[in-house]
Backbone as a ProteinNet text record, in pm:
[ID]
protein_1_A
[PRIMARY]
XXXXXXXXXXXXXXXXXXXXXXXXXXXXXXXXXXXXXXXXXXXXXXXXXXXXXXXXXXXXXXXXXXXXXXXXXXXXXXXXXXXXXXXXXXXXXXXXXXXXXXXXXXXXXXXXXXXXXXXXXXXXXXXXXXXXXXXXXXXXXXXXXXXXXXXXXXXXXXXXXXXXXXXXXXXXXXXXXXXXX
[TERTIARY]
-1915.1	-2007.5	-2096.9	-2073.4	-2152.7	-2280.5	-2285	-2396.1	-2516.7	-2635.6	-2758.8	-2773.7	-2738.5	-2753.4	-2663	-2548.4	-2460.1	-2528.2	-2602.6	-2673.7	-2780	-2852.7	-2955.3	-2893.8	-2786	-2718.8	-2660.2	-2601.8	-2543	-2650.4	-2763.1	-2873.4	-2921.4	-2935	-2976.6	-2872.3	-2744.9	-2638.8	-2643.1	-2669.1	-2682.3	-2803.5	-2915.4	-3038.7	-3018.6	-2948	-2925.3	-2809.6	-2742.7	-2630.6	-2523.4	-2479.9	-2381.6	-2241.5	-2216.3	-2092.4	-1965.9	-1977.7	-1858.9	-1821	-1895.2	-1871.5	-1785.4	-1672.9	-1586.6	-1566.7	-1611.4	-1594.8	-1489.6	-1406.6	-1306	-1344.4	-1367.2	-1406.1	-1281.1	-1239.3	-1121.5	-1163.6	-1138.4	-1177	-1059	-1051.4	-940.1	-983.2	-1107.4	-1163.2	-1155.2	-1147.1	-1138.5	-1243.9	-1308.2	-1397.1	-1341.3	-1402.6	-1355.1	-1357.1	-1444.2	-1457.5	-1373.6	-1307.5	-1227.1	-1253	-1228.1	-1247.3	-1393.6	-1415.6	-1552.4	-1634.4	-1571.2	-1649.8	-1743.5	-1726.5	-1817.9	-1949.1	-1953.7	-2076.9	-2107.4	-2017.7	-2034.3	-1973.7	-2058.4	-2007.1	-2061.1	-2136.2	-2195	-2090.3	-2127	-2041.8	-2070.7	-1987.7	-2009.5	-2006	-1914.5	-1905.9	-2035.9	-2089.7	-2216.4	-2329.8	-2330.3	-2434.2	-2426.3	-2304.7	-2291.8	-2323.7	-2289.3	-2329.4	-2481.6	-2549.6	-2696.2	-2755.1	-2681.9	-2726.1	-2702.5	-2634.6	-2606.5	-2471.5	-2378.8	-2245.4	-2147.5	-2048.8	-1930.8	-1837.4	-1773.6	-1685.6	-1549.4	-1450.3	-1312.9	-1262.8	-1169.1	-1109.3	-957.9	-896	-750	-711	-644.1	-604.3	-486.7	-393.4	-272.2	-282.5	-384	-409.2	-304.7	-220	-116.9	-3.3	28.7	148.5	146.5	39.1	34.4	-25.8	54.8	6.9	-32.4	37.7	4	-135.4	-167.7	-300.3	-408.7	-380.4	-477.3	-501.6	-393.5	-407.3	-482.6	-452.4	-521.1	-670.6	-705.5	-847	-918.5	-854.1	-914.3	-937.7	-839.9	-855.5	-968.4	-980.3	-1090.9	-1224.4	-1232.9	-1356.9	-1387.9	-1286.8	-1308	-1356.9	-1323.9	-1366.7	-1514.5	-1572.1	-1712.8	-1796.4	-1879	-1954.2	-2102.4	-2153.4	-2298.1	-2341	-2247.2	-2282.1	-2170.8	-2204.5	-2099.2	-2007.9	-1891.5	-1793.8	-1749	-1717.9	-1666.1	-1542.8	-1436.6	-1314.6	-1305.1	-1303.7	-1280	-1128.8	-1076.5	-932.5	-899.2	-835.9	-801.3	-673.9	-686.2	-572.4	-552.9	-442.6	-414	-421	-513.4	-524.3	-394.2	-345.9	-221.7	-100	-104.2	3.9	141.2	227.5	364.3	383.3	275.2	289.9	299.3	334.2	340.5	201.7	97.8	-39.5	-112.3	-37.4	-103.7	-195.9	-309.7	-405.1	-491.6	-483.1	-561.2	-654.8	-755.3	-845.3	-777.6	-661.2	-587.6	-540.5	-533.7	-491.1	-611.8	-731	-853.7	-899.7	-882.5	-929.9	-841.9	-722.5	-631.9	-498.1	-436.5	-307	-197.9	-97.9	16.7	104.9	171.3	265.9	393.4	467.8	586.7	686.8	713.5	811.5	763.1	632.3	577.6	586.5	561.4	572.7	715.9	812.3	953.2	990.9	952.6	989.4	918.3	795.5	718.8	783.9	824.2	892.3	1021.7	1097.7	1223.6	1196.6	1097.1	1062.5	1029.6	963.4	920.4	1009.7	1129.9	1230.5	1217.6	1150.1	1137.8	1228	1263.3	1342.9	1254.5	1285.6	1199	1196.8	1289.3	1294.9	1214.3	1167.1	1088.8	939.6	859.7	714.3	650.5	542.9	462	545.4	627.6	711.5	650.4	630.7	580.9	688.4	737.7	841.4	793.8	883.8	850.5	786.1	828.7	770.1	620.6	579.1	436.6	361.7	415.9	355	346	453.6	455.9	347.9	334.2	233.3	93.1	65.9	-67.1	-95.1	3.4	-16.1	-47	23	-1	-143.2	-183.1	-317.9	-424	-396.1	-489.5	-510.2	-402.3	-411.6	-489.2	-463.8	-537.8	-686.8	-718.3	-857.6	-924.5	-853.1	-908.6	-939.1	-850.9	-873.7	-995.7	-1010.2	-1127	-1255.8	-1249.1	-1366.9	-1406.4	-1307.9	-1336.1	-1400.9	-1348.8	-1405.2	-1549.8	-1573.6	-1708.3	-1802.6	-1759.3	-1843	-1879	-1784	-1811.5	-1913	-1898.2	-1992.9	-2132	-2139.5	-2268.1	-2331.5	-2252.7	-2304.4	-2359.3	-2285.7	-2330.4	-2461.3	-2466.4	-2587.6	-2704.4	-2677.7	-2781.9	-2841.3	-2758	-2805.9	-2896	-2864.1	-2943.2	-3056	-3066.1	-3170.9	-3229.3	-3273.9	-3317.1	-3430	-3515.2	-3627.7	-3584.7	-3464.8	-3418.3	-3322.5	-3293	-3198.2	-3267.5	-3209.8	-3265.5	-3253	-3350.6	-3338	-3209.2	-3151.4	-3021.8	-3025.1	-3141	-3146.2	-3168	-3167.5	-3185.6	-3059.3	-3027.1	-2906	-2931.5	-3053.1	-3076.2	-3224.8	-3256.5	-3396.1	-3466.7	-3394.1	-3454.6	-3511.9	-3455.4	-3505.4	-3644.6	-3685.1	-3813.8	-3922.6	-3890.4	-3989.1	-4078.4	-4208.5	-4304.6	-4322.7	-4328.2	-4351.4	-4488.7
-694.6	-796	-847.2	-800.8	-844.2	-763.1	-642.2	-552.5	-584.7	-562.4	-593.3	-517.7	-390.4	-310.6	-363.8	-420.5	-480.4	-600.3	-676	-792.1	-749.3	-644.7	-596.1	-544.3	-469	-416.3	-529.4	-630.1	-743	-823.7	-841.2	-913	-839.5	-708.4	-628.4	-635.6	-627.8	-634.7	-768	-876.5	-1007	-1012.5	-960.1	-956.3	-877.9	-765.3	-680.6	-728.8	-834.5	-894.2	-790.5	-718.4	-611.1	-669.3	-709.2	-776.7	-693.5	-562.1	-477.5	-457.9	-519.5	-501.4	-613.9	-576.1	-671.9	-619.9	-697.4	-660.8	-752	-694.6	-773.8	-776.4	-895.9	-917.6	-954.8	-867	-889.8	-977.7	-1105	-1201.6	-1223.9	-1140.4	-1153.5	-1215.3	-1256.2	-1325.2	-1244.6	-1112.2	-1029.6	-919.7	-898.8	-783.8	-703.6	-593.3	-508.6	-584	-684.7	-760.2	-887.1	-921.8	-1044.9	-1123.8	-1253.6	-1341.8	-1337.7	-1335.1	-1326.1	-1450.6	-1560.6	-1681.2	-1664	-1555.9	-1530.6	-1468.9	-1417.8	-1353	-1368.6	-1427.3	-1428.3	-1556.1	-1656.8	-1786.4	-1829.6	-1744	-1784.5	-1800.9	-1869.4	-1890.3	-1777.1	-1674.8	-1555.6	-1590.3	-1677.8	-1715.8	-1781.8	-1872.4	-1938.1	-1836.1	-1738.2	-1634.9	-1556.3	-1517	-1439.2	-1522.9	-1649.8	-1737.2	-1741.7	-1746.3	-1750.7	-1620.8	-1510.8	-1383.3	-1376.8	-1476.6	-1476.4	-1419.4	-1419	-1365.4	-1475.8	-1437.7	-1520.8	-1499.9	-1605.4	-1591.8	-1654.2	-1594.2	-1644.9	-1638.1	-1725	-1725.1	-1718.6	-1626.4	-1616.9	-1636.5	-1745.4	-1777.3	-1691.9	-1659.2	-1587.3	-1437.8	-1376.6	-1235.2	-1140.7	-1187.2	-1100.1	-1073.4	-1172.4	-1155.7	-1226.7	-1293.9	-1364.7	-1274.2	-1177.7	-1078.3	-1140.5	-1247.3	-1313.6	-1375.2	-1438.2	-1498.9	-1392.3	-1279.6	-1169.8	-1117.1	-1094.2	-1045.2	-1144.9	-1273.7	-1375.9	-1379.2	-1365.3	-1364.6	-1242.9	-1127.7	-1006.9	-1025.7	-1081.6	-1103	-1201.2	-1307.1	-1402	-1329.5	-1246	-1172.3	-1074.5	-1008.1	-912.8	-982.1	-1110.3	-1185.8	-1225.1	-1223.6	-1257.8	-1132.8	-1140.8	-1022.3	-1026.5	-1142.4	-1155.7	-1156.6	-1131.7	-1126.7	-1055.5	-997.4	-935.6	-1042.4	-1000.2	-1093.6	-1048.5	-1148.4	-1122.5	-1209.4	-1144.5	-1217.4	-1221.6	-1342	-1358.1	-1363.3	-1259.1	-1244.2	-1271.8	-1384.1	-1424.4	-1352.5	-1260.8	-1181.9	-1195.5	-1140.7	-1132.8	-986.3	-951.8	-813.2	-771.1	-652.2	-603	-680.7	-734.6	-819.6	-755.1	-827.3	-782	-710.4	-663.5	-592.8	-693.2	-642.8	-728.5	-778.7	-709	-745	-815.2	-860.2	-920.3	-1034.2	-1040.4	-1146.9	-1128.7	-1013.8	-991.2	-872.1	-866.9	-751.7	-627.3	-642.6	-527.6	-430.6	-476.6	-389.6	-336.8	-381.9	-339.6	-205.5	-99.8	31.5	103.6	53.8	118.2	145.1	258.5	287.2	196.7	169.3	91.8	178.7	117.4	189.1	218.8	318.5	365.3	253.5	168.7	61.4	-40.6	-63.8	-156.9	-97.8	31.1	97.4	86.9	111.3	104.8	-35.4	-138.8	-274.9	-315.7	-267	-296.6	-233.3	-107.4	-40.5	-111.9	-149.3	-221.1	-353.9	-427.4	-558.4	-548.7	-438.7	-424.7	-332.8	-301.8	-232.1	-81.8	-21.5	124	179.3	306	373.7	397.2	335.8	348.9	489.2	574.6	710.7	809.9	768.6	857.8	829.4	936.3	921.9	982.9	922.8	972.6	995	898.8	905.9	816.1	873.9	797.5	801.3	685.3	682.8	748.7	810.6	882.3	790.9	664.1	575.2	550.3	559.9	547.4	670.4	788.6	910.4	901	855.8	846.2	750.7	635.9	538.5	596.1	660	718.1	831.8	913.7	1019.3	961	853.6	787.5	730.7	661.2	603.2	713.4	822.9	936.1	995.2	1008.9	1062.2	965.3	834.9	735.8	742.5	754.8	765.1	890	1001.6	1126.8	1114.8	1048.5	1028.9	940.6	834	747.4	821.5	905.4	983.3	1080.5	1143.9	1237.2	1162.9	1043.8	963	924	885	848.8	968	1085.4	1205.5	1238.5	1220.4	1245.8	1145.4	1020.1	916.8	946.2	985.5	1019.1	1139.1	1238.8	1357.2	1318.9	1236.8	1191.2	1112.5	1022.6	943.8	1035.5	1131.8	1224.1	1302.5	1342.6	1419.1	1335.7	1208.3	1125	1049.8	1059.6	989.7	1082.3	1199	1302.5	1257.2	1169.2	1127	1030.2	976.8	878.4	935.3	1062.1	1120.7	1225.7	1252.4	1352.8	1490.6	1576.6	1714.9	1778.3	1864.9	1924.4	2002.6	2053.2	2131	2044.4	1912.1	1820.9	1736.7	1706	1629.5	1480.7	1442.4	1301.5	1272.3	1146	1104.4	1175.4	1205.3	1271.6	1407.8	1472.6	1603.3	1592.4	1471.6	1452.1	1406.5	1384.4	1338.8	1456.8	1434	1538.6	1545	1663.4	1677.2	1734.4
-869.9	-917.3	-804.2	-682.5	-569	-551.4	-601.2	-574.8	-663	-609.3	-681.3	-811.1	-811.5	-932.8	-1044.3	-1007.2	-1107.8	-1172.4	-1093.8	-1148.1	-1248.8	-1214.9	-1306.4	-1436.2	-1424.3	-1543.7	-1627.5	-1560.8	-1633.1	-1704.9	-1640.7	-1703.9	-1829	-1818.8	-1934.1	-2046.1	-2011	-2112.5	-2186.5	-2112.7	-2177.1	-2267.5	-2220.1	-2299.3	-2428.6	-2418.7	-2535.8	-2623.3	-2579	-2653.4	-2686.5	-2583.8	-2602.2	-2624.9	-2746.6	-2782.6	-2769.1	-2754.3	-2737.9	-2591.4	-2500.5	-2358.1	-2302	-2241.3	-2172	-2030.3	-1931.5	-1790.2	-1728.5	-1644	-1573	-1425.9	-1375.1	-1236	-1157.2	-1068	-984.4	-866.5	-877.1	-773.8	-680.4	-575.7	-481	-348.2	-339.6	-221.2	-92.1	-102	18.7	14.1	127.6	146	263.3	292.7	402.1	535	547.1	672	677.1	569.3	566.6	440.8	447.8	332.8	288.8	158	107.1	138	176.6	204.5	324.4	400.7	512.8	465.9	342.9	298.1	150.2	74.5	-71.5	-127.1	-150.8	-195.6	-330.8	-397.8	-524.6	-633.7	-736.7	-853.8	-952.7	-950.9	-1032.9	-1182	-1221.3	-1362.7	-1407.5	-1326.4	-1362.3	-1370.9	-1279.6	-1283.3	-1413.6	-1453.9	-1576.8	-1700.6	-1697.5	-1808.6	-1818.7	-1702.7	-1705.1	-1758.3	-1747.8	-1804.6	-1955.8	-2010	-2153.4	-2189.3	-2094.5	-2117.8	-2157	-2235.4	-2259.8	-2140	-2092.2	-1976	-2000.4	-1940.2	-1939.5	-1795.3	-1760.8	-1627.3	-1641.5	-1568.4	-1562.9	-1417.8	-1389.2	-1251.3	-1204.3	-1292.1	-1252.9	-1273.8	-1217.3	-1240.8	-1184.8	-1094.7	-1038.2	-1135.7	-1218.3	-1300.4	-1435.4	-1471.3	-1598.9	-1706.1	-1749.4	-1845.8	-1979	-2019.3	-2145	-2137.8	-2024.3	-2009.4	-2005.6	-1942.2	-1937.8	-2078.4	-2152.6	-2290	-2377.4	-2362.9	-2442	-2410.2	-2282.5	-2243.3	-2301.9	-2298.2	-2355.1	-2504.9	-2575	-2719.6	-2749.9	-2668.1	-2688	-2670.5	-2570.4	-2544.7	-2657.2	-2707.3	-2816	-2942.9	-2958.5	-3076.4	-3068.4	-2949	-2931	-2959.8	-3061.3	-3105.4	-3069.4	-3026.8	-3006.7	-2860	-2769	-2627.2	-2552	-2436.4	-2354.7	-2295.9	-2252.8	-2196	-2058.3	-1975.1	-1841	-1820	-1772.6	-1737.8	-1585.8	-1531.2	-1387.6	-1370.3	-1308.6	-1291.1	-1145.2	-1119.2	-981.9	-940.7	-843.8	-798.8	-648.4	-601.6	-458.9	-420.6	-331.4	-289.5	-220.4	-254.2	-194.1	-239.2	-359.9	-411.5	-388.8	-320.9	-295.8	-163.9	-102.5	24.7	139.9	255.8	374.6	414.2	370.1	404.1	289.2	188.7	73.5	116	48	73.1	196.5	261	383.5	367.5	455.1	451.5	508.1	569.6	623.1	516	392.7	283.6	204.4	239.5	171	227	150.2	190.2	290.1	314.1	409.9	341.7	372.4	310.8	368.7	286.6	333.6	422	515.1	601.8	522.6	567	494.1	469.1	568.8	549.2	446.7	441.5	343.3	203.1	191.3	60.6	8.8	96.4	54.2	8.4	85.6	46.2	-81.7	-100.9	-221.3	-344.1	-331.9	-442.5	-477.1	-377.5	-399.9	-470.9	-423.4	-480	-628.3	-668.6	-807.3	-890.4	-838	-917.1	-923.4	-826.8	-823.1	-713.3	-726.7	-625.5	-502.9	-389.7	-272	-211.6	-252.8	-197.8	-280.7	-396.3	-482.3	-467.3	-479	-472.5	-596.6	-640.2	-751.7	-878.6	-910.9	-1030.1	-1137	-1253.9	-1367.2	-1475.1	-1517.9	-1622.3	-1752.5	-1822.4	-1945.7	-2048.9	-2057	-2156.6	-2129.4	-2003	-1970.9	-2023.6	-1999.4	-2054.9	-2207	-2270.1	-2416	-2466.4	-2401.2	-2442.5	-2426.8	-2313	-2291.1	-2388.7	-2420.1	-2518.6	-2656.1	-2692.1	-2820.4	-2824.7	-2718.6	-2714.3	-2712	-2643.7	-2641.2	-2779.2	-2854.5	-2990.8	-3081.1	-3065.2	-3142.8	-3109.6	-2980.7	-2938.2	-2991.2	-2989.7	-3041.4	-3190.4	-3264.1	-3407.6	-3431.5	-3351	-3364.3	-3327.7	-3225.3	-3185.6	-3296.9	-3358.5	-3468.2	-3585.3	-3615.7	-3723.9	-3690.4	-3563.7	-3520.8	-3532.9	-3490.2	-3496.7	-3641.3	-3732.8	-3874.4	-3929	-3888.3	-3931.7	-3876.7	-3750.3	-3689.5	-3760.2	-3790	-3859.3	-3996.6	-4069	-4201	-4188.5	-4090.3	-4068.1	-4030.5	-3942.3	-3896.8	-4012.8	-4106.9	-4221.9	-4312.5	-4328.1	-4418.4	-4348.1	-4215	-4139.7	-4032.3	-4073.7	-3978.7	-3887.1	-3931.8	-3847.4	-3736.9	-3745.3	-3647.3	-3543	-3548	-3452.8	-3368.1	-3249.7	-3160.2	-3223.9	-3197.5	-3246.9	-3194.5	-3270.4	-3236.2	-3104.9	-3064.7	-2941.8	-2817.8	-2833.9	-2720.7	-2703.5	-2578.4	-2550	-2535.6	-2495.6	-2467.8	-2465.7	-2442.2	-2433.4	-2319.2	-2210.8	-2095.7	-2134.5	-2234	-2277.9	-2339.7	-2378.8	-2444.4	-2348.5	-2223.8	-2127.1	-2090.1	-2099.3	-2065.5	-1914.3	-1859.7	-1715.3	-1689.3
[MASK]
+++++++++++++++++++++++++++++++++++++++++++++++++++++++++++++++++++++++++++++++++++++++++++++++++++++++++++++++++++++++++++++++++++++++++++++++++++++++++++++++++++++++++++++++++++++

């Protein structure tokens, strides 16, 4: 949310009232150089409100899953403007370097990884292990998404057949294909 191009895109999204857009802003107050107060002190929520966005704030972004879920649901209920959730987190949460720029863009040391895994209930001697229930959940969500995509494609095809003058010609992929050179 600090970059200029993000501001331009956010302004356009507000102007277009993109009610299906929910952005989560990870406000951890750390940049590669240290605390963001050395270079970034603006009120991001106020800026997004000025762009025409709905905003929510979750202070306990490290572990308040209920508040995160509630904020997402509130945002999903807003249909006439995009939404932004300011999620206050601690960078490197749980590591020996949590809350510091030392964990920004740098790998954790082996002893820190082990203590972190232990702290969060994982076997510190195992690497790159994903529990089966995570695979199962992602496979289920993937299948649901594929079904929704198929339904969308059928709806688009039906619309395309009955509104031929409003859709791109079949031999073109996008608006860029229609630009004259």
